[in-house]
Each structure stands twice: as C-alpha cells, then as structure tokens.
N, C-alpha and C positions, 0 to 999 in steps of 0.2 A: 504494500500500500504506500502511495506517495500522495502529495498534494493533489495530483491529477484525479485521484478517485477517492479521496478521504471522505468526502461528504456522502458518496454512494455507500461506502462501507458503514458509515455511521447510521445512515437511514436503514440499511438492511438489518442492523442490529436492534434498531428501535422501531420495528414494524408496528408495534402496538399504538404508536403515535400517528400512523398514517391516516389521512382522511379516508373513511370508508374501508380501512385496512387494505387499501390497494395502492400499488406503486407501478408506474409505467417507467421503465428504464430503457432509454434509447442511447445509441452510440454506434460508432463505426465498427465495421467488420474487424474481428480479432482484438477487440478492446476488453475482452474478459467478461462480457455479460453472462454467457452460459456458465462459466466457471463460478462466478459469484452466485448465480441462481442455484447451482447445485449445493453450495455451502448453505445458502439461505434455506432451501428446502429441508436439508438435514437438521438445521438448528431450530427452525420454526415450525416444522411440519406443515408449512404452507403449500400453496399451489402455484405452479409456474406455467407460463405459456411462452415458449420460444418462438421467435418470428411471428409475433401476434398480428402484424400487418398482413400476413399471408393467409390468415384464417377468416372464415366467414363471420359476419356480425353475430349471427345467432349462436354460433359456437362460443364466442367470447362472452356473450350475454349470459348463456347458460352456465359457463364457468364462473362468472361473477356471482350469479345467484347461488351456485353450489358453495362457493367459498363463504358467502355470507350465511347460508343455512348451516354450514358446518363450523362457523366461527373461526375460519382460517384466513390468514393473510393471502393476498393474491399479488403475484409479481408478473407483469406483462413485459416481455422483452421485444425490442425491435431495433433494426438499423435505421428505420424511418421514424420521423416525428409523427405523432398522432394525426396531425392535419393532413398527412399524406396517405393515411390508411384507407381512405375512401369509405368511411363509415356512413351508412345511410339510415340505420335503425335509430330513431330519435331517443329511445330509452337508453341505448348504449352510448350514444353521443353525450348525453347528460352525465352518465356515470363516469365516463372517461374524463370529461371536463372537470369533474369533482375530485378526481384522483390526484395523488402526488405525482408530479412529473420530474424526473431527473435525467440529465444527459451526461454521458461520459464524454469529456472533451479530449482534445489532442493530448498525447502523452508528454509529460515533462521529461527532462533529461534523466532524472532519477528513475522514472518508470522505464524509459528506453533501456538504460543500463541494466536494470533489474530483469527486464524481459529477455534481453540477450543472455544474461547470466543464467536465468532459469532454463531457457531453451537448451543451452549447452550443458548445464548440470545434469539434465535428464539423460543426456547422452554420455555422461561421464567425462565431459570436456570442460575447458575454461576458455575464456576470451581474454586476451591481454588488455591491459589498461591503455596502451598506446593505440590499439585497434579501436577501442571504444571512443577515445578522444578524437581520432581521425574521423570516424563515422559521425560523431556528434556535430562536427562543423560542416558536413557535406550531405547528409542524407535528408530526405523528406521526413518530417516528424509525423509519422502515422503508425498505427499498430500494424497495418498490413505491410508497410515497408519493413518494419522490424522482422516480421515473419519471413518475408521474401529474402531479405539479406541474410538472415540466420540460415535459411535453407541453402542459399548459394555458398555461404562460407563453410557450412557443414560438408557440402558436396566437394568443394575445392580442397578442404583439409583431408578428406578421405582419399581423394584422387592423388594428392601430393604427399600423403602420409606425413603431414606436418601439423603442428598445433595451430589454433586459431590465433594468428598474430597479425601484425600490421600489413604484411605483404598479402595475406589472405583477404583481409578487409578491403584493401585497395583493389584487388582483383575482382572481388564480389561486386563492389560498387561500380567498377568499370563495366563488368558484364551486364549489370542491371541497366546502366545508362545506355549501353549499346543496344540492348533489347528494346528499350523504350524508344530510342531514336529510330530504330528499324520499324517498329510498330506504327510510328507516327508518319512514316513516308509511304 
C-alpha cells in the first residue's frame, strides 16, 4: 500500500461506514482491484462483482438486493466510471448514485517500485535499484506499463541468463518503445 491506494484500503477496511454498504471501485487495468476485492471478500464476507460495467442492470440490481437482504457489504469493480456503464434501470441508477465511489489513480513511484519488486519476488528474482531508477525517469506511469515491462524484463533475463539489472531494463524499455512505434505506423 502506498499513497496511491491508501484511501481505497482504508475504505475497504471500514465497509460498515459505506452508504448503503456499497462501494463502487473503479480504476485502470492491472491496478489491483481484483486482488483487493479478494482480500475484502475474505475479511468481510461481503459480495463482489468484477467488471460490473459488463453485467446486465438486472443482475447488478438483484445482487444489490441480495447483499442488503443478507446484511452484507457489496463491492462493485470496474475499469469504467459508472457514467459509462450504460445503466438504464432507474432503481439501479439511484442506488449506484447513492453508493460510495472511489477511483484508483495512477501509481506513484513507491507503488511502481513495489509492483516491480512483487512481480519479480514471485519468480524468485530481484530488480536492481539502478534499473528501477532508470525506468522511473522514462516509463509511462501506469499499472499496465509496469506489467508489460516486468514481463519483457523477465523474458530478457531468462533469455540472457542474467539478473534483472540496468542493461535488462534498458533493453525492455527499448523493445516496448519499438513495438509501440511499429504499432502506430
């Protein structure tokens, strides 16, 4: 947890204070919504709906009613803000409007560093401090970018049989830039 998602974590721990015991959590792809929801479900015995924007109004409406009938908190997740869900059911619109809305913003540097370290730790690897500092000044600050670069660095490290160092980071970023440039033409 960093300043980038501290309020989300705080709210997930204090679900009893949510208006109507419902929170809508939006944020970009790979920002940790699903991971946070799994922890929330385990700790609160609440109900979650991932990709809520992709579900029918009536399904969300029934889940809302079920959560209230069972006195459970409800967490709705989406990459899109509610205004873009295309909700047409008036009763659902009013319920969603009365809910707590939180958005996960862009990752701060502490979050980016932590995500890279977590990604590599799962694989029994580490990323050097100079590689992190190099990427910090050059990469797009997004959760998806962290994931894409980590995957590229992982593949390059395996291919070269070297640790994740500055040279690997430079190569991964150059590959990413070249792929994007090619895609744009």
